[in-house]
C-alpha positions in Angstrom: 7.2 18.7 -1.2 5.0 15.7 -1.1 2.9 14.9 -4.2 -0.6 13.6 -3.9 -2.9 12.4 -6.8 -6.5 13.1 -6.0 -9.5 11.4 -7.5 -12.8 12.8 -6.5 -16.2 11.3 -7.2 -18.9 13.2 -9.4 -20.6 14.4 -6.2 -19.7 14.9 -2.6 -20.9 12.3 0.1 -20.3 11.3 3.7 -17.9 8.5 2.9 -14.4 8.6 4.7 -11.7 9.3 2.0 -9.2 6.8 1.1 -5.4 7.2 1.3 -3.5 4.8 -0.8 0.1 4.1 0.0 2.5 2.5 -2.5 5.2 -0.1 -2.0 9.0 0.0 -1.9 10.9 1.2 -5.2 7.6 2.4 -6.8 5.0 5.3 -6.5 1.6 6.5 -6.5 1.0 5.5 -10.3 0.4 1.8 -9.2 -3.1 3.2 -7.8 -4.2 4.2 -11.3 -6.9 1.5 -11.5 -7.8 1.4 -8.0 -8.5 5.2 -8.2 -10.7 4.7 -11.3 -12.7 2.0 -9.6 -13.2 4.0 -6.2 -14.2 7.2 -8.0 -16.9 5.0 -9.7 -18.0 3.8 -6.3 -18.5 7.4 -5.1 -15.2 7.4 -3.1 -12.7 10.2 -3.0 -9.0 8.7 -3.0 -5.8 10.3 -2.3 -2.6 8.4 -3.5 0.5 9.6 -2.0 4.0 9.7 -3.3 6.1 9.1 -0.2 9.2 11.4 0.3 11.6 11.0 -2.7 9.2 9.0 -4.8 7.3 9.5 -7.9 6.2 13.2 -8.4 7.3 14.2 -4.8 10.3 16.5 -4.5 13.6 14.4 -5.3 15.8 13.9 -2.5 18.7 11.5 -1.2 16.7 8.6 0.5 19.9 7.0 1.9 18.9 7.8 5.4 15.2 7.8 5.2 13.3 5.8 7.6 10.2 3.9 7.8 8.8 6.4 10.6 9.5 9.2 8.0 7.1 7.5 5.6 4.5 7.1 8.2 4.9 10.9 9.2 4.3 11.5 5.2 1.1 9.8 5.5 0.0 11.5 8.7 0.8 14.8 7.3 -1.8 14.1 4.6 -4.3 12.8 7.1 -4.0 16.0 9.1 -5.1 18.0 5.9 -8.3 15.8 5.3 -11.7 16.9 6.9 -12.4 13.2 8.0 -10.2 10.5 9.4 -9.6 8.3 6.1 -9.3 4.7 5.5 -5.5 3.7 4.8 -4.8 1.2 2.1 -1.4 0.3 1.6 0.5 -2.3 -0.7 3.5 -4.3 0.4 5.8 -1.9 2.1 3.0 0.6 2.0 0.9 -1.8 3.9 3.1 -1.6 7.0 3.3 2.3 6.6 -0.5 2.3 6.7 -0.4 0.2 9.9 2.0 2.5 11.5 -0.1 5.5 10.6 -3.1 3.8 11.8 -1.5 2.9 15.2 -0.7 6.6 15.7 -4.5 7.3 15.2 -4.4 8.4 11.7 -7.2 6.2 10.5 -10.8 4.9 10.6 -9.7 1.6 9.2 -6.7 0.0 7.7 -6.3 -2.4 4.8 -3.1 -4.1 3.8 -2.6 -5.5 0.4 0.1 -8.3 1.0 1.6 -6.0 3.5 5.0 -6.2 5.0 4.6 -7.9 8.4 5.0 -5.8 11.7 7.0 -7.2 14.7 6.6 -7.8 18.3 10.2 -7.1 18.9 13.3 -5.6 17.2 16.0 -7.8 16.3 18.9 -5.5 17.1 21.6 -8.0 15.7 20.6 -7.3 12.3 22.6 -4.2 10.9 21.0 -0.8 9.9 22.7 0.5 6.6 22.3 3.8 4.7 22.1 3.7 1.0 19.7 3.3 -1.8 18.7 0.3 -4.0 16.5 -0.2 -7.0 13.8 -2.6 -8.2 16.3 -5.0 -9.4 16.7 -6.3 -6.0 13.0 -7.5 -6.4 13.7 -9.2 -9.7 12.7 -6.5 -12.0 15.9 -6.5 -14.1 14.6 -5.4 -17.6 12.5 -2.8 -19.0 11.1 -5.2 -21.7 7.4 -5.5 -21.3 7.6 -9.1 -22.4 10.2 -10.1 -20.1 8.6 -9.4 -16.5 8.6 -12.7 -14.5 7.5 -11.0 -11.5 4.3 -9.6 -13.2 2.8 -12.7 -14.7 -0.8 -11.8 -14.4 -0.3 -8.3 -15.8 -1.1 -7.5 -19.4 1.2 -5.2 -21.3 -0.7 -1.9 -20.5 -0.5 -2.8 -16.9 3.2 -3.8 -17.1 3.9 -0.5 -18.6 2.3 1.2 -15.7 4.3 -0.9 -13.3 7.5 -0.2 -14.8 6.8 3.7 -15.1 6.3 3.6 -11.3 9.9 2.3 -10.4 12.3 4.4 -8.7 15.0 4.3 -6.0 14.3 3.1 -2.3 15.9 3.7 1.2 18.0 0.6 2.2 17.8 1.9 5.7 13.9 1.6 5.5 14.3 -1.8 4.2 16.8 -2.9 6.9 14.5 -1.4 9.5 11.6 -3.7 8.2 14.0 -6.7 8.4 14.9 -5.9 12.1 11.1 -5.3 12.7 8.8 -2.4 13.0 7.0 -3.0 16.3 3.2 -2.5 16.3 1.6 -3.8 19.5 -2.1 -3.0 18.7 -4.4 -1.3 16.3 -7.2 1.0 17.4 -9.2 0.3 14.1 -10.2 -2.6 12.1 -7.7 -4.4 10.1 -8.2 -6.3 6.6 -5.4 -8.2 5.2 -5.7 -9.0 1.4 -3.6 -11.4 -0.4 -3.4 -12.7 -4.0 -4.1 -16.5 -4.5 -1.2 -16.8 -6.7 1.5 -14.7 -4.7 4.2 -16.8 -3.6 6.0 -14.0 -2.0 3.4 -12.8 0.6 0.8 -15.7 0.4 -1.9 -15.8 3.1 0.1 -18.4 5.3 2.8 -15.5 6.0 0.1 -14.0 8.2 -0.7 -17.0 10.1 1.0 -15.6 13.2 -0.2 -12.1 12.9 -1.2 -11.0 16.5 -3.2 -8.0 15.6 -7.0 -8.9 15.1 -7.5 -9.0 11.3 -10.0 -10.0 8.6 -8.7 -11.8 5.6 -9.5 -11.5 1.9 -8.0 -13.6 -0.9 -8.0 -12.3 -4.4 -8.2 -15.0 -6.9 -5.9 -14.9 -10.1 -3.6 -12.3 -8.4 0.1 -12.3 -8.1 1.9 -9.6 -5.8 1.7 -6.9 -8.3 -1.7 -8.0 -9.6 -3.3 -6.7 -6.3 -2.8 -3.1 -7.5 -2.6 -3.5 -11.3 -4.4 -6.6 -12.6 -7.8 -5.2 -13.9 -9.4 -8.5 -13.9 -8.6 -9.2 -10.3 -9.5 -5.6 -9.1 -13.0 -6.0 -10.2 -13.5 -8.3 -7.3 -10.8 -6.7 -4.9 -12.1 -3.2 -4.8 -15.8 -4.3 -4.4 -14.9 -6.7 -1.8 -12.9 -4.1 0.1 -15.8 -1.5 0.2 -18.0 -4.4 1.3 -15.8 -5.1 4.3 -15.8 -1.3 5.0 -19.6 -1.5 5.1 -19.7 -4.5 7.2 -17.7 -2.7 9.8 -19.9 0.3 9.6 -17.2 2.4 8.4 -18.5 3.0 4.8 -22.3 4.0 4.8 -24.5 2.2 2.4 -25.4 4.3 -0.3 -29.2 5.2 -0.6 
């Protein structure tokens, strides 16, 4: 069973819902502050725990693929009354693009997303197995010892560490080989952190998909989802982009 954390506004409206998709080796918990901010702006949001992650039913992720993650998102989309805006972070950004390419969105927002590809590099191996966040440099549970999270305070780091879990090595190898997305039928926004050295704005210079770009000052990679100071600007800027693209109607 796939778990979904829903956060609804105080009153109903005609805004399309927002589906939030977490990154590799973490869970929907990373969207805690985004969901609070979106609810305050009158937006319904649904943070999905991809299969085998977070509160979803535990399972062996050894052979789980990126396409299965996209299928999880599309399954949620099919249960909503309106086509949603898909917002994904890191690996989840690429999952969002995959689901959007399949017709599952009215717009797509990637927060420092994993890059899609034009062709698959079949020379790279596909391996089964699982790994943990240690491969991303998170080797300690000490809140004071988190070099990957320099812009997060103690409370934000605690949420980040609580989100961690195993990840599919097969899905990671698929990303390395290349997930092909030739075009998107909806507007795309790429959001990057000004301090992010892992996925800076320059990584998307050769992206062939038409996209708008937004830089969040003061944010590193984890800060795009959990730095509350940076998110004051990021969430409002994303909603402003939706309005500018006639996706999010202006409130009266």
